[in-house]
C-alpha positions as CSV (number, residue, x, y, z in Angstrom):
1,M,-2.6,-20.4,10.4
2,Q,-1.5,-17.5,8.2
3,L,-2.6,-14.0,9.3
4,E,-2.5,-12.3,5.9
5,T,-6.2,-12.0,5.3
6,L,-6.9,-10.7,8.8
7,D,-3.9,-8.4,8.5
8,I,-5.4,-6.9,5.3
9,L,-8.8,-6.4,6.9
10,F,-7.2,-4.5,9.9
11,N,-5.2,-2.4,7.4
12,I,-8.4,-1.5,5.5
13,L,-10.1,-0.5,8.8
14,M,-7.1,1.7,9.8
15,F,-7.0,3.2,6.3
16,F,-10.5,4.7,6.8
17,M,-9.2,6.2,10.1
18,W,-6.2,7.5,8.3
19,F,-8.3,9.1,5.6
20,A,-10.2,11.1,8.3
21,I,-7.0,12.8,9.4
22,W,-6.5,14.7,6.1
23,P,-8.8,17.3,4.6
24,C,-10.1,16.6,1.1
25,N,-11.5,19.0,-1.6
26,N,-15.3,19.2,-1.0
27,R,-15.9,19.2,-4.7
28,D,-14.1,15.9,-5.1
29,L,-16.1,14.4,-2.2
30,V,-19.3,15.4,-3.9
31,F,-18.7,14.6,-7.5
32,N,-16.3,11.6,-7.3
33,P,-18.3,8.5,-6.5
34,Y,-15.2,6.5,-5.4
35,L,-14.1,9.2,-3.0
36,T,-17.6,9.7,-1.7
37,R,-18.0,6.1,-0.7
38,I,-14.6,6.2,1.1
39,S,-15.5,9.4,2.8
40,L,-18.9,8.1,4.0
41,T,-17.3,5.0,5.4
42,S,-14.6,7.0,7.2
43,D,-17.2,9.4,8.7
44,A,-19.3,6.5,9.9
45,I,-16.4,5.0,11.8
46,I,-15.5,8.4,13.3
47,N,-19.1,9.1,14.2
48,F,-19.3,5.7,15.9
49,L,-16.3,6.7,18.1
50,K,-17.4,10.2,18.9
51,P,-19.4,9.4,22.1
52,V,-16.2,8.0,23.6
53,F,-14.1,11.1,22.7
54,F,-16.9,13.7,23.4
55,K,-16.1,17.0,21.6
56,T,-12.6,15.9,20.5
57,P,-11.7,17.1,16.9
58,K,-12.1,14.6,14.1
59,P,-8.4,14.2,13.3
60,V,-7.5,13.6,17.0
61,I,-10.2,10.9,17.2
62,A,-8.8,9.3,14.0
63,V,-5.2,9.3,15.3
64,S,-6.1,7.9,18.7
65,A,-8.3,5.2,17.2
66,L,-5.5,4.3,14.6
67,L,-2.9,3.9,17.4
68,F,-5.3,1.8,19.4
69,V,-6.0,-0.6,16.6
70,I,-2.3,-0.9,15.8
71,L,-1.6,-2.0,19.3
72,F,-4.7,-4.1,19.5
73,R,-3.7,-6.0,16.4
74,A,-0.2,-6.5,17.7
75,T,-1.5,-7.9,21.0
76,I,-3.9,-10.4,19.3
77,F,-1.4,-11.5,16.7
78,H,1.4,-11.8,19.3
79,S,-0.7,-14.2,21.4
80,M,-1.4,-16.3,18.3
81,I,2.3,-16.3,17.2
82,I,3.9,-17.2,20.6
83,S,1.4,-20.1,20.9
84,H,2.8,-21.4,17.6
85,E,-0.7,-21.3,16.0
86,S,0.2,-18.7,13.4
87,S,3.0,-16.8,11.6
88,W,2.9,-13.2,10.4
89,Q,4.6,-12.2,7.2
90,I,5.1,-9.1,5.2
91,P,6.4,-9.3,1.6
92,F,9.0,-6.6,1.0
93,G,11.2,-6.4,-2.1
94,W,12.7,-9.8,-2.8
95,E,12.0,-11.1,0.7
96,N,9.1,-12.3,2.9
97,I,9.8,-11.1,6.4
98,I,8.2,-13.6,8.8
99,L,7.4,-13.2,12.4
100,S,7.0,-16.5,14.2
101,G,8.0,-18.4,17.3
102,K,9.0,-16.8,20.6
103,V,9.0,-13.1,19.7
104,S,8.8,-10.0,21.9
105,M,5.8,-7.8,22.2
106,T,8.0,-5.0,20.9
107,S,8.6,-6.9,17.7
108,S,4.9,-7.5,17.3
109,A,4.1,-3.9,17.8
110,I,6.7,-2.8,15.3
111,F,5.4,-5.4,12.8
112,S,1.8,-4.1,13.3
113,L,3.0,-0.5,12.6
114,V,5.1,-1.6,9.6
115,S,2.2,-3.5,8.2
116,F,0.0,-0.5,8.1
117,V,2.8,1.8,6.9
118,M,3.4,-0.7,4.0
119,F,-0.3,-0.5,3.2
120,I,-0.1,3.3,2.9
121,F,3.3,3.0,1.2
122,N,1.7,0.8,-1.6
123,I,-1.2,3.3,-2.1
124,W,1.3,6.2,-2.2
125,G,3.6,4.3,-4.5
126,I,0.9,3.7,-7.0
127,S,-0.4,7.3,-6.8
128,V,3.1,8.7,-7.3
129,L,3.8,6.4,-10.2
130,Y,0.6,7.3,-12.1
131,L,0.4,10.9,-11.0
132,A,4.1,11.8,-11.2
133,F,3.6,15.0,-13.1
134,T,0.2,16.0,-11.6
135,R,0.2,19.2,-9.6
136,N,-3.6,19.5,-9.1
137,T,-6.5,17.0,-8.8
138,P,-6.8,15.1,-12.1
139,G,-10.0,15.3,-14.1
140,T,-10.7,11.5,-14.1
141,R,-12.5,9.9,-11.3
142,I,-9.8,7.3,-10.5
143,G,-7.1,9.9,-10.8
144,G,-8.9,12.2,-8.5
145,M,-9.4,9.4,-5.9
146,M,-5.8,8.4,-6.0
147,Y,-4.7,12.0,-5.7
148,N,-6.7,12.5,-2.5
149,L,-5.7,9.1,-1.1
150,C,-2.1,10.2,-1.4
151,H,-2.3,13.0,1.2
152,P,-0.1,14.4,2.5
153,C,2.6,13.0,0.1
154,I,0.9,14.5,-3.0
155,I,1.2,18.1,-1.7
156,A,5.0,17.8,-1.9
157,P,6.8,19.2,-5.0
158,L,6.9,16.9,-8.0
159,F,10.7,16.1,-7.6
160,A,10.3,15.3,-3.9
161,R,7.5,12.7,-4.2
162,P,9.7,9.8,-5.4
163,V,12.3,10.7,-2.7
164,I,9.5,10.6,-0.1
165,I,8.4,7.1,-1.3
166,I,12.0,5.8,-1.2
167,A,12.6,7.3,2.2
168,I,9.5,5.6,3.6
169,G,10.6,2.3,2.0
170,S,14.0,2.7,3.6
171,L,12.4,3.4,7.0
172,V,10.2,0.3,6.6
173,S,13.3,-1.7,5.8
174,F,15.0,-0.5,9.0
175,L,11.9,-1.2,11.1
176,L,11.6,-4.7,9.7
177,H,15.3,-5.2,10.6
178,L,14.5,-4.3,14.2
179,T,11.9,-7.2,14.4
180,H,14.7,-9.8,14.0
181,P,14.7,-11.9,17.1
182,Q,18.4,-11.2,17.8
183,I,18.0,-7.4,17.6
184,E,16.5,-5.4,20.4
185,L,14.8,-2.1,19.9
186,I,17.2,-0.3,22.2
187,L,20.1,-0.9,19.8
188,S,20.9,2.2,17.8
189,L,21.8,2.3,14.1
190,L,25.4,2.9,15.0
191,A,25.6,-0.3,17.0
192,L,24.3,-2.5,14.1
193,D,26.5,-4.4,11.6
194,V,27.3,-1.6,9.2
195,S,28.2,-4.0,6.4
196,K,24.5,-5.2,6.3
197,T,22.6,-2.2,7.5
198,S,24.2,0.7,5.8
199,I,22.1,3.5,4.6
200,I,22.6,2.4,1.0
201,S,21.4,-1.0,1.8
202,F,18.2,0.4,3.3
203,I,17.7,2.6,0.3
204,I,18.1,-0.3,-2.1
205,R,15.5,-2.3,-0.1
206,G,13.3,0.7,-0.1
207,I,13.4,0.9,-3.8
208,A,12.7,-2.8,-4.0
209,G,9.7,-2.3,-1.8
210,W,8.4,0.3,-4.3
211,V,9.0,-2.0,-7.2
212,N,6.9,-4.6,-5.4
213,I,3.7,-2.6,-6.2
214,I,4.0,-4.2,-9.7
215,P,2.5,-7.5,-8.6
216,I,-0.4,-5.6,-7.1
217,L,-1.0,-3.9,-10.4
218,Q,-0.8,-7.2,-12.2
219,Q,-3.3,-8.9,-9.9
220,T,-5.7,-5.9,-10.2
221,M,-5.4,-6.0,-14.0
222,L,-6.2,-9.7,-14.0
223,I,-9.3,-9.2,-11.9
224,L,-10.4,-6.4,-14.2
225,I,-9.9,-8.5,-17.3
226,I,-12.0,-11.3,-15.7
227,G,-14.6,-8.7,-14.7
228,S,-14.7,-7.3,-18.3
229,W,-15.3,-10.8,-19.6
230,L,-18.1,-11.4,-17.1
231,S,-19.7,-8.0,-18.1
232,S,-19.8,-9.2,-21.7
233,M,-21.4,-12.5,-20.8
234,T,-24.0,-10.9,-18.4
235,A,-24.5,-7.7,-20.5
236,S,-23.8,-5.6,-17.4
237,R,-23.1,-2.1,-18.6
238,S,-22.1,-0.8,-15.1
239,L,-19.5,-3.6,-14.6
240,A,-18.2,-3.0,-18.1
241,S,-17.9,0.7,-17.5
242,I,-16.0,0.3,-14.2
243,C,-13.6,-2.3,-15.6
244,T,-12.9,-0.2,-18.7
245,E,-12.3,2.9,-16.6
246,W,-9.8,1.1,-14.3
247,I,-8.1,-0.8,-17.1
248,D,-7.5,2.5,-18.9
249,F,-6.1,4.0,-15.8
250,L,-3.7,1.1,-15.1
251,L,-2.5,1.0,-18.7
252,G,-1.4,4.7,-18.4
253,P,0.2,5.9,-21.7
254,L,-0.2,2.4,-23.1
255,R,-4.0,3.0,-23.5
256,R,-3.2,5.0,-26.6
257,Y,-1.9,1.9,-28.3
258,H,-4.4,-1.0,-28.6
259,V,-3.2,-4.4,-29.8
260,S,-6.0,-6.6,-31.0
261,I,-6.5,-10.2,-32.2
262,G,-9.8,-10.3,-34.0
263,L,-12.3,-8.8,-31.7
264,F,-10.2,-9.2,-28.6
265,D,-8.0,-6.4,-27.2
266,I,-4.9,-8.1,-25.7
267,T,-3.3,-4.8,-24.5
268,P,-4.1,-5.6,-20.8
269,L,-2.5,-9.1,-21.2
270,L,0.6,-7.5,-22.7
271,F,0.6,-5.1,-19.8
272,I,0.8,-8.1,-17.4
273,V,3.6,-9.7,-19.4
274,A,5.6,-6.5,-19.7
275,T,5.3,-5.6,-16.0
276,W,6.2,-9.2,-15.1
277,L,9.4,-8.8,-17.0
278,I,10.1,-5.4,-15.5
279,H,9.5,-6.6,-12.0
280,G,11.7,-9.7,-12.4
281,I,14.6,-7.7,-13.9
282,S,14.3,-4.9,-11.4
283,I,14.2,-7.2,-8.3
284,T,17.1,-9.3,-9.6
285,V,19.3,-6.2,-10.2
286,L,18.4,-4.7,-6.8
287,S,19.0,-7.9,-4.9
288,F,22.4,-8.3,-6.6
289,A,23.3,-4.7,-5.7
290,Y,22.3,-5.4,-2.1
291,K,24.4,-8.6,-1.9
292,I,27.6,-7.0,-3.2
293,L,27.6,-4.2,-0.6
């Protein structure tokens, strides 16, 4: 049995806990419907846990609960993996890192941590990509939501944001390297095979991890295209409004240039094709650079 669906559900739960750690602009929480729903869900989870923590501050509750869920997931998945009932995999760059067979609890714990870090990494990667030149909360609802979801990365200077993303990707690459069954956690970086685990290698894989947000954007765009077609057939104005808003956001600067065939706007489809080409070329170049090191 594959654990991907359960893994995503755990990450979503932990994301609401993560959101409770960082303060948000009260105006955004009130006037941004996307952010309001996230905030209400996050508060509901923290309020549910408050009786256990008594008068502990909200961020401390969130951090404690987050660490507990990371270890809880690692324990459950570890028992399923060593019984050969399941395998746990994380797509990263050009690879699918798979945890299966007789693995240590340490590897499962690292994998659980990395899985959540990857979840946050993807959100931050998308936010930095679309809000690269934004110093303050954007005026659009989606832009404002992505800006607040990117805390604390978004408060860094503009030039430092891509560096932070690549650094996190490099760290994820290193942690995934530690989950290899032949590598124990007590090994230091200096004791590893330098030809394969040099800093440059980790940086290349970190960049590849960032490039891997492109399939997420493609899948989201495809869902939105289908949603817009359904809104036309069902005459649902609310669904049409949401799909149009998100499609315009994902198109970025391309939303200024509409390509139509008759009554159909094929710009979103061209976006999918163009990003597919960019992703394929980028991953090929990065994997080649990694192999020649």
